[in-house]
VEXBA-769872 format. One line per field, with one value per residue (C-alpha): residue in one letter; x, y, z. Coordinates in steps of 0.02 Angstrom, whole numbers. Layout:
aa <- [A/...]
xx <- [X/...]
yy <- [Y/...]
zz <- [Z/...]
This chain:
aa <- [A/A/A/A/A/L/G/L/L/P/L/G/K/T/Q/S/P/E/S/L/L/D/I/A/A/R/K/V/A/E/K/W/P/F/Q/R/V/E/E/R/F/E/R/I/P/E/P/V/Q/R/R/I/V/Y/W/S/F/P/R/S/E/R/E/I/C/M/Y/S/S/F/N/T/G/A/E/D/P/V/A/G/P/G/G/A/A]
xx <- [665/672/757/889/916/943/1065/954/964/1120/1238/1182/1002/884/698/626/463/304/257/108/32/42/-29/-175/-209/-207/-332/-447/-437/-480/-639/-711/-717/-621/-780/-855/-697/-706/-889/-865/-715/-710/-521/-401/-218/-151/-20/-153/-269/-129/-89/-273/-296/-135/-195/-371/-313/-271/-89/-76/-95/-232/-335/-310/-374/-521/-576/-543/-640/-810/-852/-1007/-1014/-1158/-1137/-1136/-1314/-1253/-1117/-1218/-1147/-1026/-943/-972/-1093]
yy <- [-220/-232/-402/-327/-185/-312/-409/-564/-578/-642/-507/-437/-494/-351/-334/-183/-110/-144/-8/104/39/-141/-99/-3/-134/-274/-182/-148/-330/-388/-282/-279/-392/-319/-307/-188/-82/-71/-21/108/202/273/273/158/167/5/-27/-7/-127/-257/-248/-260/-412/-488/-470/-531/-711/-829/-850/-1017/-1187/-1229/-1075/-1109/-1287/-1227/-1097/-1205/-1357/-1382/-1528/-1483/-1647/-1713/-1844/-1782/-1813/-1829/-1957/-2058/-2163/-2261/-2103/-2142/-2040]
zz <- [1538/1728/1715/1601/1725/1864/1758/1746/1557/1469/1405/1238/1265/1300/1282/1197/1262/1166/1042/1076/912/973/1143/1068/933/1062/1172/1024/969/1146/1149/973/819/672/569/697/695/504/511/648/580/405/380/469/417/343/479/613/523/511/697/749/637/707/886/842/823/967/1016/1105/1025/1151/1103/917/939/1043/915/762/825/746/860/961/1054/948/813/635/572/392/428/554/695/584/521/336/234]
């Protein structure tokens, strides 16, 4: 928004401020797992649930790879050193 005010964005390109719902959902997702939120609060409106779930998942490709990797550094005991089971 400040960049638009300074004329740094191309004409017709403006940024809208983040909604209060998104800000609050992002902060909740940063602090608590969604399961804990569901257990703690009896009624959570559907749009709020969707935004918390959205912000609960990693954004960057690097974070997605880090959290989706099951490699612990040890060889798979079932497959053995050759990789075949």
